[in-house]
C-alpha positions as CSV (number, residue, x, y, z in Angstrom):
1,M,29.0,-5.5,-24.6
2,T,32.4,-5.3,-23.0
3,W,33.3,-5.7,-19.4
4,E,34.1,-1.9,-19.1
5,M,30.5,-1.1,-20.3
6,D,29.3,-3.6,-17.9
7,L,31.1,-2.2,-15.2
8,K,29.8,1.4,-15.9
9,I,26.2,0.1,-15.9
10,I,26.6,-1.6,-12.4
11,Q,28.3,1.5,-11.1
12,E,25.7,3.9,-12.3
13,D,22.9,1.4,-10.8
14,A,24.7,1.6,-7.4
15,E,24.9,5.4,-7.5
16,K,21.2,5.5,-8.1
17,K,20.5,3.2,-5.3
18,G,22.7,5.2,-3.0
19,E,21.0,8.5,-4.0
20,K,17.7,6.8,-3.2
21,K,18.7,5.4,0.1
22,G,20.0,8.9,1.0
23,R,16.8,10.4,0.2
24,L,14.8,8.1,2.3
25,A,16.8,8.5,5.2
26,G,16.5,12.3,4.8
27,K,12.7,11.9,4.6
28,K,12.5,9.7,7.6
29,E,14.9,12.0,9.6
30,K,12.4,15.0,8.6
31,A,9.5,13.0,9.7
32,L,11.1,12.2,13.1
33,E,11.9,15.8,13.6
34,I,8.2,16.6,12.9
35,A,7.0,14.0,15.1
36,K,9.1,15.2,17.9
37,S,7.9,18.7,17.6
38,L,4.4,17.6,17.5
39,K,4.9,15.5,20.7
40,E,6.2,18.4,22.5
41,K,3.3,20.7,21.7
42,G,1.1,18.0,23.3
43,K,-2.0,18.6,21.2
44,L,-1.9,15.1,19.3
45,S,-1.9,11.6,20.5
46,D,0.9,9.2,19.5
47,S,-1.4,7.5,17.1
48,E,-2.4,10.7,15.4
49,I,1.5,11.7,15.0
50,A,2.1,8.5,13.5
51,E,-0.7,8.8,11.1
52,V,0.3,12.1,10.1
53,T,4.1,11.6,9.7
54,A,3.8,7.9,8.3
55,L,6.1,6.6,11.2
56,P,5.6,3.5,13.2
57,L,3.7,4.2,16.4
58,C,6.5,2.5,18.4
59,E,8.7,5.0,17.0
60,V,6.6,7.8,17.8
61,A,6.0,6.4,21.4
62,A,9.9,6.2,21.8
63,L,10.4,10.1,21.3
């Protein structure tokens, strides 16, 4: 392999990791929005909201 090919592989790998990181951040943001909405309704406990959204209890409690 040439160094150009190596560089291309490294760049593609970095792009894939960046895309994955972006998707994960988007999923967490959506989970936080849902948790906030559920808390505002006041029908579920923080622990139930944490279980449903897969967020840590401390993050739900801080909303």
